[in-house]
C-alpha positions in Angstrom: 21.2 34.2 16.6 19.8 31.2 18.5 16.2 32.5 18.1 16.8 32.9 14.3 18.1 29.3 14.0 15.1 28.0 16.0 12.7 30.0 13.9 14.3 28.7 10.7 14.0 25.1 11.9 10.3 25.6 12.8 9.7 27.1 9.4 11.2 24.0 7.7 8.9 21.8 9.7 5.9 23.5 8.0 7.2 22.4 4.6 7.8 18.7 5.4 5.3 16.4 3.8 3.4 13.7 5.5 4.6 10.3 4.5 2.2 7.4 5.0 3.5 3.9 5.9 2.7 1.3 3.3 4.2 -1.7 5.1 7.0 -2.2 7.6 9.7 0.4 7.2 8.4 1.6 3.8 6.3 4.5 2.9 4.0 5.2 -0.1 6.0 6.5 -3.0 9.4 5.4 -1.7 12.0 5.0 -4.5 13.7 1.6 -4.8 16.9 2.8 -3.2 15.0 3.7 0.0 13.4 0.3 0.2 16.9 -1.3 -0.3 18.2 0.8 2.6 15.2 -0.2 4.8 15.7 -3.9 3.9 19.3 -4.4 2.7 19.2 -8.2 2.8 16.7 -8.3 -0.2 17.3 -9.2 -3.8 16.7 -7.2 -7.0 14.2 -8.6 -9.4 15.0 -7.7 -13.0 12.3 -5.7 -14.7 10.1 -8.0 -16.7 6.5 -7.7 -18.0 5.7 -11.0 -16.3 6.3 -9.3 -12.9 3.6 -6.6 -13.5 0.7 -6.8 -11.0 -2.4 -6.9 -13.2 -4.7 -5.1 -10.8 -2.4 -2.1 -10.1 0.1 -2.1 -13.0 3.0 -2.0 -10.5 6.1 -3.9 -11.3 7.9 -6.2 -8.8 11.5 -5.0 -8.5 12.7 -6.1 -5.0 12.0 -9.0 -2.7 13.0 -10.1 0.8 12.6 -13.7 2.1 11.9 -15.1 5.5 9.5 -12.5 6.9 8.0 -14.4 9.9 4.3 -13.9 10.6 2.5 -16.3 13.1 5.5 -18.7 12.8 5.1 -19.0 9.0 7.6 -17.6 6.5 6.5 -15.1 3.9 8.3 -13.4 1.0 7.8 -9.7 0.8 7.6 -8.3 -2.8 8.0 -4.6 -3.5 6.3 -3.3 -6.6 6.7 0.1 -8.2 4.8 2.5 -10.6 6.9 5.2 -12.2 9.8 4.5 -9.8 7.6 4.9 -6.7 6.6 2.1 -4.3 2.9 1.3 -4.9 2.4 -2.2 -3.5 3.9 -4.7 -1.1 2.9 -8.3 -1.3 3.5 -10.8 1.5 3.2 -14.4 0.1 3.5 -17.8 1.7 3.0 -21.2 0.2 2.6 -23.9 2.8 2.1 -27.7 2.7 -0.8 -28.2 5.0 -4.4 -29.5 4.8 -7.3 -27.2 3.9 -8.5 -27.0 7.5 -5.0 -26.1 8.7 -4.8 -23.5 5.9 -8.0 -21.8 6.9 -7.0 -21.8 10.5 -3.7 -20.1 9.5 -5.7 -17.6 7.6 -8.0 -16.9 10.6 -4.8 -16.3 12.7 -3.6 -13.9 10.1 -7.0 -12.1 10.1 -6.8 -11.8 13.9 -3.3 -10.3 13.7 -4.5 -7.8 11.1 -7.6 -6.9 13.2 -5.3 -6.2 16.2 -3.4 -3.7 14.1 -6.1 -2.2 11.7 -9.4 -2.9 13.5 -12.3 -4.9 11.9 -12.2 -5.6 8.2 -14.3 -3.3 6.0 -15.4 -6.4 4.0 -14.8 -10.1 4.3 -15.7 -13.3 2.6 -14.6 -15.9 5.2 -17.3 -18.5 5.2 -17.0 -20.9 2.3 -15.1 -22.2 -0.7 -11.4 -22.8 -1.3 -10.7 -19.1 -1.6 -11.4 -16.5 1.2 -10.4 -12.9 1.8 -10.7 -10.0 4.1 -10.1 -6.3 3.3 -8.8 -3.7 5.8 -8.2 0.0 5.4 -5.6 2.2 7.0 -5.6 5.8 5.7 -5.0 5.5 2.0 -3.6 2.0 2.3 -5.8 -1.0 1.5 -4.8 -4.3 3.1 -6.2 -7.4 1.5 -5.6 -10.9 3.1 -6.3 -13.9 0.8 -6.2 -17.6 1.2 -6.4 -20.4 -1.4 -6.5 -24.0 -0.2 -6.4 -27.0 -2.5 -5.4 -30.5 -1.5 -2.2 -30.0 0.7 -1.3 -26.7 -0.9 -2.1 -23.5 1.0 -1.4 -20.0 -0.3 -1.6 -17.1 2.1 -1.2 -13.6 0.5 -1.5 -10.1 2.0 -1.5 -7.1 -0.4 -0.7 -3.6 0.8 -1.7 -1.1 -1.9 -2.4 2.6 -2.2 -6.0 3.4 -2.9 -6.3 7.2 -3.2 -5.4 9.2 -6.2 -3.0 12.1 -5.7 -5.9 14.6 -6.1 -8.1 12.8 -3.5 -5.3 13.0 -0.9 -5.9 16.8 -0.7 -9.6 16.4 0.1 
C-alpha cells in the first residue's frame, strides 16, 4: 500500500505546472485572491478604465504601500488581464534634485543587476528620462526614472512578455 501511495504522489508531480515568479511572492497568472493572500495588508482598487495600463491593457486592482527598496518607499500595484496577474508596477515619487534622482536610479539598476544580470538594453546617459530593461524567463523588468526640478519618479515594471503559444517552444 505504501508503494502505491508513493507512486500516486510521484504521478501527480508529473501533472503539476511550472509557475514563474512575476514579482515577490506572486506568479504570472495569479488570481486576485492569491495576490491578497500573499500581501494581505494591501488595498483593493475599484475597477476603472482610468486604471488600465495602456501598454499591456492590464487593469490595476490591488496595491500595497511602503515597499522598501534601497531605503526608499515604493507602492506596488498589481494589474490583471482576464482575472490573471499580468503586471506589477513599483512606483516611488521622491522630492530630490535631478542628480540625486539619477543616483537613486543607478542604485536601483545595480540592485536589479545583482538579481537579473546585465540589462538587455539601457538608455542611461542623457536627458531627464532614463531606463534599463532586464529579462528573467518570460518576465520583462523595466526600470525608469524621470527627473524634473525637485521631483523624481522611479518606476519598475514587471510584465509578462511571452504569448501562451510561445511558452511551449
